[in-house]
Each structure stands twice: as structure tokens, then as C-alpha cells.
C-alpha positions in Angstrom: -3.8 -72.8 127.6 -6.1 -73.6 130.5 -9.8 -74.4 130.8 -11.9 -72.5 133.3 -15.4 -73.2 134.5 -17.0 -70.0 135.6 -20.5 -69.7 137.1 -22.4 -66.6 135.8 -25.8 -66.7 137.6 -27.3 -63.7 135.8 -26.5 -64.9 132.3 -30.1 -65.3 131.1 -30.2 -65.1 127.3 -28.3 -65.4 124.1 -27.4 -61.7 124.2 -25.9 -62.2 127.6 -23.8 -65.1 126.3 -22.7 -63.1 123.4 -21.6 -60.2 125.6 -19.6 -62.5 127.8 -18.0 -64.2 124.8 -17.0 -60.8 123.3 -15.6 -59.6 126.6 -13.4 -62.8 126.9 -12.3 -62.8 123.2 -11.3 -59.2 123.6 -8.7 -60.3 126.1 -7.6 -63.4 124.2 -8.6 -63.7 120.5 -7.7 -67.4 120.6 -10.0 -68.2 123.5 -12.8 -70.6 123.0 -15.9 -69.8 125.0 -18.8 -72.2 125.5 -21.7 -70.6 127.6 -24.5 -72.9 128.8 -27.6 -70.8 129.5 -29.4 -73.7 131.2 -26.7 -74.3 133.8 -25.4 -70.7 133.9 -21.8 -72.0 133.5 -19.2 -70.8 131.0 -16.4 -73.1 129.9 -13.4 -71.1 128.7 -10.2 -72.3 127.2 -7.7 -69.4 127.3 -4.2 -68.2 127.8 -5.4 -65.4 130.1 -5.3 -65.7 133.9 -8.5 -66.7 135.6 -8.8 -63.4 137.6 -8.4 -61.4 134.5 -11.2 -63.4 132.8 -13.5 -63.0 135.8 -12.8 -59.2 135.8 -13.7 -59.0 132.1 -17.0 -60.7 132.8 -17.7 -58.4 135.7 -16.8 -55.4 133.6 -19.3 -56.5 131.0 -22.0 -56.3 133.7 -22.3 -59.9 134.9 -21.9 -61.5 138.3 -19.2 -64.1 138.7 -20.2 -66.5 141.4 -17.4 -67.8 143.6 
């Protein structure tokens, strides 16, 4: 397991956070996802590779800041 910190600048509401969480847990059902709407950062503990997680967030319709 690894912990990722990913900036998602267009995550603006609870529905956004929920969509991102669902996209990540679809990849890894054991992942823990902790979105922070105030800072626009998502902390993720997962077995999935970082690039795969970022791609899932992008596919869900959100920008991943590099």
C-alpha cells in the first residue's frame, strides 16, 4: 500500500468528492480516500499505481494538477 497526495483543483463540492472516491474505489476496493474540499487535495492509500489513480480521476471528469 502507498499513500498518494493528489491535487484536484476543480473538486468543489461533496458530489465531486463522492465521484472521485467512487472512481478510485472502483480500481481498488480496499483504498481509503480522504478528499479535502477546502484545500482541493485528496489523500489516497491504495495498492494501485499513481498514474492509474490519476487517470481514473481524469476519466471521472476532474483535473489532476501536476
